[in-house]
C-alpha positions in Angstrom: -83.4 -2.6 1.7 -86.5 -0.9 3.2 -89.3 0.1 2.0 -91.5 2.9 2.5 -94.8 3.0 4.3 -97.8 4.3 3.2 -101.3 4.9 4.9 -104.9 4.7 3.7 -108.2 5.8 4.4 -110.7 3.5 5.8 -114.2 3.5 4.0 -116.9 2.8 6.5 -119.0 1.0 3.9 -116.6 -1.4 3.4 -113.5 -2.3 5.7 -110.2 -1.3 3.8 -108.4 -4.4 2.9 -105.8 -2.3 0.8 -102.1 -2.4 0.9 -99.2 0.1 0.5 -98.6 1.6 -3.0 -96.9 -0.9 -5.4 -93.2 -1.1 -5.6 -91.1 -2.8 -8.0 -90.9 -6.4 -5.5 -93.8 -8.5 -5.8 -96.1 -8.3 -2.1 -94.8 -10.8 0.4 -98.4 -12.0 1.1 -101.3 -11.5 -1.1 -104.7 -13.2 0.4 -107.6 -12.8 -2.1 -111.3 -14.0 -0.8 -109.7 -16.3 1.7 -112.3 -18.7 3.9 -111.3 -21.5 6.2 -113.9 -23.7 8.7 -113.7 -26.4 10.8 -116.5 -28.9 11.9 -118.8 -26.8 9.9 -117.7 -23.5 11.9 -116.4 -20.6 9.7 -113.0 -19.1 11.3 -111.9 -17.1 8.5 -114.6 -15.4 6.6 -113.5 -14.1 2.9 -110.6 -12.3 4.1 -108.2 -10.5 1.4 -105.4 -8.7 2.5 -101.7 -7.6 1.1 -98.6 -7.3 3.0 -95.9 -5.4 1.2 -92.1 -6.3 1.4 -90.3 -4.9 4.3 -93.4 -4.3 6.0 -94.0 -4.7 10.2 -97.8 -5.7 10.1 -99.8 -6.4 13.1 -102.8 -8.7 13.7 -104.8 -7.6 16.6 -107.6 -9.1 17.8 -109.5 -11.2 21.0 -108.7 -14.8 21.5 -110.6 -17.0 19.0 -110.9 -14.1 16.4 -108.9 -16.3 13.6 -105.6 -14.8 14.1 -103.6 -18.1 14.2 -105.7 -19.6 11.6 -104.9 -16.6 9.3 -101.1 -16.7 9.3 -101.4 -20.6 8.8 -102.9 -19.8 5.5 -100.4 -16.7 5.1 -97.6 -19.2 5.2 -98.9 -22.5 3.5 -98.7 -24.3 6.9 -102.8 -25.0 6.2 -105.3 -25.0 3.0 -107.9 -22.3 2.6 -111.3 -23.6 1.7 -111.9 -21.2 -0.6 -109.8 -18.1 -2.1 -106.0 -18.1 -2.8 -102.9 -17.4 -1.0 -99.6 -16.1 -2.4 -96.2 -15.7 -0.6 -93.6 -13.5 -2.9 -95.7 -14.2 -6.0 -95.7 -18.1 -5.2 -99.4 -19.9 -5.0 -99.5 -21.8 -1.6 -99.3 -24.0 -0.4 -96.0 -25.1 -1.6 -92.9 -27.1 -0.1 -90.2 -25.0 -1.2 -91.6 -21.9 0.5 -91.0 -23.1 3.7 -87.3 -22.0 3.7 -88.4 -18.6 3.1 -90.4 -17.9 6.4 -89.5 -18.2 10.0 -92.5 -19.4 12.1 -92.9 -18.8 15.9 -96.1 -20.4 17.2 -97.9 -19.8 20.3 -97.1 -23.0 21.6 -93.3 -23.7 22.1 -92.3 -26.4 19.9 -89.1 -27.6 21.5 -87.3 -30.9 22.7 -87.2 -30.5 26.6 -84.6 -33.0 27.0 -82.1 -31.2 24.9 -80.1 -28.4 25.6 -81.1 -24.8 24.0 -77.7 -24.9 21.8 -79.0 -28.8 20.5 -82.3 -27.3 19.7 -80.8 -24.5 17.9 -78.8 -27.1 15.9 -81.5 -29.2 15.1 -83.8 -26.8 13.7 -81.1 -25.0 11.7 -79.9 -28.1 10.3 -83.5 -28.6 8.8 -83.6 -24.6 7.7 -80.5 -26.0 5.8 -77.8 -24.3 7.6 -74.0 -26.1 7.8 -71.3 -26.1 9.8 -69.7 -22.4 10.3 -72.8 -20.6 9.0 -74.9 -22.6 11.4 -72.5 -21.7 14.5 -72.5 -17.8 13.8 -76.3 -17.6 13.2 -76.9 -19.8 16.7 -74.8 -17.1 18.6 -76.3 -14.4 16.6 -79.8 -15.3 17.2 -79.4 -16.5 21.0 -77.5 -13.1 21.7 -80.5 -11.2 20.6 -82.6 -12.7 23.1 -80.2 -12.9 25.7 -79.8 -16.7 25.9 -76.2 -17.0 25.4 -75.2 -17.9 28.9 -78.0 -20.7 29.0 -77.8 -22.4 25.7 -76.0 -25.6 27.6 -79.0 -25.8 30.0 -81.6 -28.5 29.0 -84.7 -26.6 27.9 -86.8 -28.7 30.5 -85.3 -26.3 33.3 -86.1 -23.1 31.4 -88.8 -20.5 32.3 -91.7 -20.0 30.2 -90.4 -16.7 29.2 -86.7 -18.7 28.4 -88.7 -20.9 26.4 -90.2 -18.2 24.0 -87.3 -16.4 23.8 -85.5 -19.5 22.2 -88.5 -20.0 20.1 -87.9 -16.6 18.7 -83.8 -17.4 18.4 -85.1 -20.4 16.2 -87.2 -18.5 14.1 -84.4 -15.8 13.4 -81.5 -18.3 12.9 -82.1 -18.6 8.6 -82.7 -15.0 8.5 -86.0 -15.6 6.7 -87.5 -13.1 4.1 -90.8 -13.6 6.2 -91.2 -14.0 9.9 -94.3 -14.7 11.3 -94.4 -14.3 15.2 -97.9 -15.3 17.4 -97.9 -13.8 20.4 -93.9 -13.3 20.6 -93.1 -11.7 23.5 -95.9 -13.5 26.2 -93.7 -14.2 29.2 -91.3 -12.1 28.4 -89.9 -8.9 30.8 -90.6 -5.7 29.7 -86.9 -4.4 28.9 -86.1 -7.4 27.1 -89.4 -7.1 25.0 -88.3 -3.5 24.0 -84.8 -4.6 23.0 -86.8 -7.3 20.8 -89.0 -5.0 19.2 -86.3 -2.6 18.3 -84.3 -5.7 16.2 -87.7 -6.1 14.7 -87.7 -2.8 13.4 -84.4 -3.0 12.3 -84.8 -6.3 10.2 -87.9 -4.6 8.5 -85.4 -1.5 7.6 -83.1 -4.4 5.9 -86.3 -5.4 4.1 -87.5 -8.8 6.2 -91.1 -9.0 6.3 -92.7 -9.4 9.7 -96.2 -10.5 10.5 -97.1 -10.4 14.2 -100.0 -11.3 16.5 -100.3 -9.6 19.8 -102.6 -8.6 22.6 -100.1 -6.0 23.8 -101.4 -2.4 23.0 -98.2 -0.5 23.0 -96.8 -3.4 20.9 -99.8 -2.9 18.1 -99.0 0.8 17.8 -95.1 -0.3 16.9 -96.6 -1.8 13.7 -96.4 0.0 10.4 -100.1 -1.4 9.8 -102.4 -3.0 11.9 -105.3 -5.5 10.9 -108.1 -5.6 13.5 -109.6 -8.9 13.1 -113.0 -10.0 14.6 -114.8 -13.1 14.2 -113.0 -14.3 11.2 -113.0 -10.9 9.1 -111.2 -7.7 9.1 -113.2 -4.6 10.8 -109.9 -2.4 9.5 -106.8 -2.3 8.0 -104.5 0.4 8.4 -101.8 2.5 10.4 -102.2 3.0 14.0 -102.2 6.5 13.5 -105.1 6.7 11.1 -107.2 3.9 13.1 -106.8 6.8 16.0 -107.4 9.7 13.7 -110.6 8.2 12.0 -112.2 6.9 14.9 -111.2 10.1 17.2 -109.7 7.2 20.1 -106.6 8.0 21.8 -105.7 4.5 21.8 -105.7 1.4 19.7 -107.8 -0.6 22.4 -110.4 2.1 22.2 -110.5 2.3 18.2 -110.8 -1.6 18.0 -114.1 -1.3 20.6 -115.2 1.5 18.3 -115.1 0.0 15.2 -116.6 -3.2 16.3 -119.5 -1.3 17.7 -119.8 0.3 14.2 -119.6 -3.2 12.7 -122.5 -4.4 15.1 -124.6 -1.3 14.1 -124.1 -2.0 10.6 -121.7 0.9 9.7 -119.1 -2.0 8.2 -120.9 -4.8 6.0 
């Protein structure tokens, strides 16, 4: 069940926070005037965003720009200080929504003394998977990330890239409606990285919504839309092609720099 992808024109007087045209389904994510601070420091500053079901939406920004905090607000893992967050029409945070999404964090939350298979079984049971369904999903997810031959090894013996692949497999196991991936391909070789992105595209075509943070520019260009975030605010939200066209740049990296410069110059309030 795919959804059509739509692009929007960026108004320089205000960064465009709009979303694809409405369809018959509630949006996967709606943020309205969301802010979050820690220790009197504003991390997310009055952000609004809509992500439709079936989108592959990318968050692109430097370290410390607020990407990880923002996805925690999107999923109800963290609470907003002000503003509202909704997932599939439900106001967050709400406990029953935890099973609606899969989350792969920047840091691998794995049990080092257990095998890869035992880690997958443990998290699969937390997701509510049982017996035959659990075994089937474990094999499918492990095959996707090329870990089938390593599932009986203790995770403590895995390389950094293998741990990332296991974390991704765990996030995929229960076939979530929303998949949130925070720097998913760090430490993964280019061939497998390409294969994973092909699978992510297929998942969106089947109706899964994917939100991914990345520093890798060629990955950013694979997203349906990008949110360019800097100092806790969006400086632009649009398709990669539109961002390049509007800035006259040849790469997303150049476009990000150009948009940031315009913001500093007061072109974007």
